[in-house]
C-alpha positions as CSV (number, residue, x, y, z in Angstrom):
1,M,-46.2,118.7,-8.5
2,I,-45.3,117.3,-11.7
3,V,-46.9,114.0,-10.0
4,A,-49.8,115.6,-9.8
5,A,-50.1,117.2,-13.0
6,F,-50.1,114.2,-14.6
7,A,-52.2,112.4,-12.7
8,L,-54.7,114.9,-13.4
9,I,-54.5,114.6,-17.6
10,V,-54.8,111.0,-17.0
11,V,-57.8,111.2,-15.0
12,A,-59.4,113.8,-17.3
13,G,-58.2,111.7,-20.6
14,F,-60.2,108.6,-18.1
15,L,-62.8,110.8,-18.0
16,G,-63.3,112.2,-21.6
17,L,-63.1,108.2,-22.6
18,R,-64.9,106.3,-20.6
19,W,-68.1,105.2,-22.4
20,F,-65.7,103.3,-24.3
21,S,-64.1,100.8,-21.1
22,Q,-68.0,101.6,-20.1
23,R,-69.4,99.7,-23.5
24,S,-66.5,96.8,-23.2
25,K,-67.7,95.6,-19.5
26,Q,-71.6,95.6,-20.0
27,K,-73.3,92.4,-20.8
28,A,-73.5,91.5,-24.2
29,E,-76.3,93.1,-25.7
30,K,-77.8,93.2,-30.1
31,P,-76.9,96.1,-31.5
32,E,-80.0,98.2,-32.3
33,Q,-80.1,97.7,-28.5
34,A,-76.7,99.2,-27.7
35,G,-77.8,102.3,-27.1
36,E,-80.0,101.5,-24.0
37,G,-76.9,100.5,-21.7
38,T,-75.4,103.7,-22.6
39,P,-73.2,104.8,-19.6
40,E,-74.8,107.7,-17.8
41,F,-72.0,109.7,-18.2
42,W,-72.0,109.4,-22.0
43,Q,-75.7,110.2,-22.3
44,S,-74.7,113.6,-20.3
45,A,-72.3,114.6,-22.2
46,R,-73.5,113.6,-26.1
47,P,-75.5,116.6,-26.3
48,L,-72.4,119.1,-26.5
49,V,-70.4,116.3,-28.5
50,R,-73.3,116.7,-31.1
51,Q,-73.0,120.4,-31.0
52,V,-69.4,120.0,-31.2
53,A,-69.8,116.7,-34.3
54,G,-72.0,119.9,-36.1
55,Y,-69.2,121.7,-36.7
56,A,-66.9,119.2,-37.2
57,Q,-69.4,118.3,-40.7
58,R,-68.1,121.7,-42.6
59,L,-64.7,120.5,-42.9
60,Q,-62.8,119.0,-45.2
61,L,-60.6,116.2,-44.0
62,L,-59.3,114.5,-46.2
63,G,-60.7,110.8,-45.7
64,L,-60.0,111.4,-42.0
65,R,-63.6,110.8,-41.2
66,E,-64.0,108.5,-43.8
67,R,-60.8,106.6,-42.1
68,Y,-62.6,106.9,-38.4
69,A,-65.9,105.8,-39.6
70,H,-64.2,102.9,-41.2
71,Q,-62.3,102.2,-37.4
72,I,-65.7,102.8,-35.8
73,E,-67.7,100.4,-37.9
74,R,-64.6,97.4,-37.1
75,A,-65.2,98.2,-33.6
76,G,-68.8,97.5,-33.0
77,L,-70.0,101.2,-32.0
78,R,-71.8,102.4,-35.0
79,F,-75.0,102.7,-33.4
80,E,-73.0,104.6,-30.2
81,L,-70.8,107.3,-32.2
82,T,-70.2,108.6,-35.1
83,A,-67.1,109.9,-36.9
84,D,-67.9,113.3,-36.3
85,E,-68.6,112.6,-32.8
86,F,-65.5,111.0,-32.4
87,L,-64.3,113.8,-33.7
88,A,-65.6,116.6,-31.5
89,I,-64.4,114.0,-28.1
90,K,-60.4,114.2,-29.8
91,A,-60.4,117.9,-30.2
92,G,-62.4,117.9,-26.6
93,V,-59.2,115.7,-25.3
94,L,-56.9,118.0,-27.3
95,V,-58.3,121.1,-25.6
96,I,-57.7,119.3,-22.1
97,A,-54.4,118.2,-22.7
98,I,-53.2,121.3,-23.8
99,G,-54.7,123.3,-20.9
100,F,-52.9,121.1,-18.8
101,A,-49.9,122.0,-20.6
102,L,-49.9,125.1,-20.4
103,F,-50.6,125.1,-16.7
104,F,-47.7,122.7,-16.3
105,Y,-45.1,125.4,-18.2
106,A,-46.7,127.8,-15.8
107,A,-47.3,126.8,-12.5
108,V,-44.7,123.6,-12.1
109,A,-42.2,123.8,-14.4
110,Q,-40.9,125.6,-17.2
111,N,-40.6,122.7,-19.1
112,A,-41.1,123.1,-23.1
113,L,-40.3,119.2,-23.5
114,I,-42.9,118.0,-21.1
115,A,-45.4,119.8,-22.2
116,L,-45.3,119.0,-25.6
117,A,-45.4,115.5,-24.3
118,I,-48.9,115.9,-22.8
119,V,-50.4,117.6,-25.4
120,F,-49.1,114.9,-27.7
121,M,-50.8,112.4,-25.5
122,G,-53.8,114.2,-25.6
123,L,-54.1,114.2,-29.2
124,V,-53.1,110.4,-29.5
125,L,-55.4,109.0,-26.6
126,P,-58.6,109.2,-28.2
127,D,-56.9,107.1,-31.4
128,M,-56.0,104.1,-29.1
129,R,-58.9,104.0,-27.1
130,L,-60.6,103.3,-30.7
131,S,-57.5,101.3,-31.7
132,A,-57.4,98.8,-29.1
133,A,-61.7,98.7,-29.0
134,V,-61.0,97.6,-32.9
135,R,-58.5,94.4,-31.6
136,K,-60.7,93.4,-29.0
137,Q,-63.6,93.3,-31.7
138,E,-61.3,91.5,-34.1
139,H,-60.3,89.2,-31.1
140,S,-63.6,87.9,-30.2
141,F,-64.6,87.7,-33.7
142,L,-62.0,85.6,-34.9
143,R,-62.8,83.2,-31.4
144,A,-65.6,82.5,-32.4
145,L,-65.4,81.7,-36.3
146,P,-63.9,78.9,-36.7
147,G,-66.5,76.9,-33.8
148,F,-69.3,79.1,-35.8
149,L,-68.3,77.6,-39.2
150,D,-68.1,74.5,-37.4
151,L,-72.4,74.3,-36.8
152,L,-72.8,75.9,-39.6
153,A,-71.7,73.3,-41.8
154,L,-72.8,70.4,-39.6
155,S,-76.2,72.6,-39.6
156,V,-76.4,72.7,-43.4
157,E,-74.9,69.1,-43.7
158,A,-77.7,67.8,-42.0
159,G,-80.0,68.7,-44.9
160,M,-81.1,73.3,-43.9
161,G,-79.6,76.4,-46.4
162,F,-77.2,78.1,-45.9
163,D,-79.2,81.3,-44.5
164,A,-81.9,79.0,-42.5
165,A,-78.3,77.4,-40.6
166,V,-77.2,81.0,-40.1
167,L,-80.9,81.9,-38.9
168,R,-80.8,78.8,-36.3
169,L,-77.1,79.7,-34.9
170,T,-78.1,83.5,-34.3
171,E,-81.1,82.1,-32.6
172,V,-79.2,79.5,-30.5
173,L,-75.7,80.7,-30.1
174,E,-74.3,83.7,-27.4
175,P,-74.5,87.5,-28.6
176,G,-71.3,88.4,-29.6
177,P,-69.4,90.8,-32.5
178,L,-69.9,87.7,-34.8
179,I,-73.5,86.9,-34.3
180,W,-74.2,90.5,-34.9
181,R,-72.1,90.8,-38.2
182,F,-74.5,87.7,-39.1
183,Q,-77.7,89.0,-37.8
184,T,-76.7,92.2,-39.7
185,F,-76.6,89.5,-43.1
186,L,-79.8,88.1,-42.5
187,R,-81.0,91.5,-42.6
188,S,-79.5,92.3,-45.5
189,V,-80.8,89.7,-47.8
190,N,-84.7,90.0,-45.7
191,V,-84.2,93.5,-47.3
192,G,-83.9,91.5,-51.3
193,K,-79.8,92.0,-51.7
194,T,-78.4,88.7,-52.4
195,R,-76.2,86.7,-50.5
196,V,-73.4,87.4,-52.8
197,E,-73.8,91.0,-52.2
198,A,-74.3,90.6,-48.3
199,L,-71.2,88.4,-47.6
200,R,-69.5,91.1,-49.8
201,E,-70.3,94.1,-47.8
202,M,-70.5,92.4,-44.6
203,A,-66.8,91.1,-45.4
204,Q,-65.9,94.6,-46.4
205,K,-67.0,95.4,-42.5
206,V,-65.5,93.3,-40.7
207,D,-62.0,94.0,-42.9
208,L,-60.5,90.5,-41.5
209,P,-58.1,88.4,-43.6
210,D,-59.5,85.0,-42.8
211,F,-63.4,86.0,-43.0
212,T,-62.6,87.2,-46.3
213,T,-61.5,83.7,-47.2
214,F,-64.5,82.3,-45.9
215,A,-66.4,84.7,-47.8
216,N,-64.7,84.5,-51.0
217,V,-65.1,80.9,-50.8
218,V,-68.9,81.1,-50.1
219,V,-69.5,83.1,-52.7
220,Q,-67.3,80.9,-55.1
221,A,-69.6,78.3,-53.9
222,T,-72.5,80.1,-54.3
223,E,-72.2,81.4,-58.1
224,T,-71.3,77.5,-59.1
225,G,-73.4,75.5,-57.5
226,A,-71.3,73.6,-55.3
227,S,-72.4,71.6,-52.3
228,M,-72.1,74.1,-49.2
229,G,-71.5,71.6,-46.7
230,P,-67.8,70.4,-48.1
231,V,-66.8,74.1,-48.4
232,L,-68.0,74.9,-45.3
233,R,-66.0,71.7,-43.7
234,T,-63.1,72.8,-45.6
235,A,-63.2,76.4,-44.3
236,S,-63.8,75.1,-40.5
237,G,-60.7,73.6,-40.8
238,D,-58.2,76.7,-42.7
239,M,-60.2,79.3,-39.7
240,L,-59.1,76.1,-36.6
241,S,-55.3,75.9,-38.3
242,R,-54.9,80.0,-38.9
243,R,-56.0,80.2,-34.9
244,F,-53.5,77.5,-34.1
245,D,-51.0,79.7,-36.1
246,R,-51.9,82.8,-34.6
247,A,-51.1,81.4,-30.9
248,E,-47.8,79.9,-31.5
249,K,-46.8,82.7,-33.0
250,T,-47.7,85.1,-30.4
251,A,-46.1,82.1,-28.1
252,H,-42.6,82.7,-30.0
253,E,-42.9,86.5,-29.6
254,L,-43.2,86.1,-25.8
255,P,-39.8,85.8,-24.8
256,I,-38.9,89.2,-27.5
257,K,-41.5,91.6,-26.2
258,I,-40.4,89.9,-22.5
259,L,-36.8,91.8,-22.5
260,L,-38.0,95.3,-22.5
261,P,-40.3,95.2,-18.9
262,L,-37.0,92.8,-17.7
263,F,-34.5,95.4,-19.0
264,V,-36.4,98.7,-17.6
265,F,-38.2,97.4,-14.8
266,V,-36.6,94.2,-13.4
267,F,-33.1,94.0,-13.9
268,P,-32.7,97.6,-11.9
269,A,-33.9,96.6,-9.4
270,T,-31.9,93.4,-8.6
271,F,-28.8,95.2,-9.4
272,I,-30.0,97.9,-6.2
273,M,-31.4,94.4,-4.2
274,V,-27.7,92.6,-4.7
275,L,-25.4,95.6,-4.6
276,G,-27.2,98.1,-2.4
277,P,-26.2,96.6,1.0
278,V,-22.5,95.9,-0.9
279,Y,-22.0,100.0,-1.4
280,F,-23.9,101.0,2.4
281,Q,-21.7,98.4,3.5
282,F,-18.2,99.9,1.7
283,V,-19.3,103.7,2.8
284,A,-19.8,102.4,6.1
285,S,-16.4,101.2,6.2
286,G,-14.7,104.5,5.0
287,A,-13.0,103.1,2.5
288,S,-14.4,105.7,0.3
289,S,-13.4,108.3,1.7
290,A,-9.8,106.4,0.9
291,L,-9.9,106.3,-2.3
């Protein structure tokens, strides 16, 4: 019964946040077209979510709404989700978790600790899914950034302007988080913002140290009138070096991270396989009764 209760909770949480994973599996598409490939579950549930989000707009949440809006922006979901809609989803998952916790406490086992664990799971599960979407977006962004800067430097050194080179690369490269961000940058420039303002706004939305460094370098080169080609070439090499440093750091951390699964799963199973037959032979020989 305990396993069944937990299974129901997992299923409910999965259904409540299914659109997160559905979006990550869809083919790459432009942000303005993000609503076209939205999963049917989210399309059917969104009117109810919007209705609950209307009540959430009246609440003073002391910066919580702004924090979620910033995370949604970093996750690339601003065309699909608002902060109030996310708060409505979070409230819905929490209500479902409370209902399962009460059912578990009343019908399965009167264990307050497990019931509180179920409620806590419903409280943090939406945040975990949003954080996972942010990490995936950032990983894709950082993987594409060095190659994009390399091509951008090559285009500028060949005689193209910075904005023209960015436009050309966004047209020929495969769509992704980095391309979408630079398309937004170009739209900002087209509506009248300067390159410096658009880059600073883009760096604030991306909120990654690597890209912030690149944006500051380009802004400084633009304001001082320096040649953009060598600046971009240096920035590209710096990004590639940072990428290798992150890979080496991850490789060095792997032996430490693998210790927990070893102690929790592998070592107990090994001990059972090795000592289990010895124990049963010991019991069958009658030596245990002599002790």
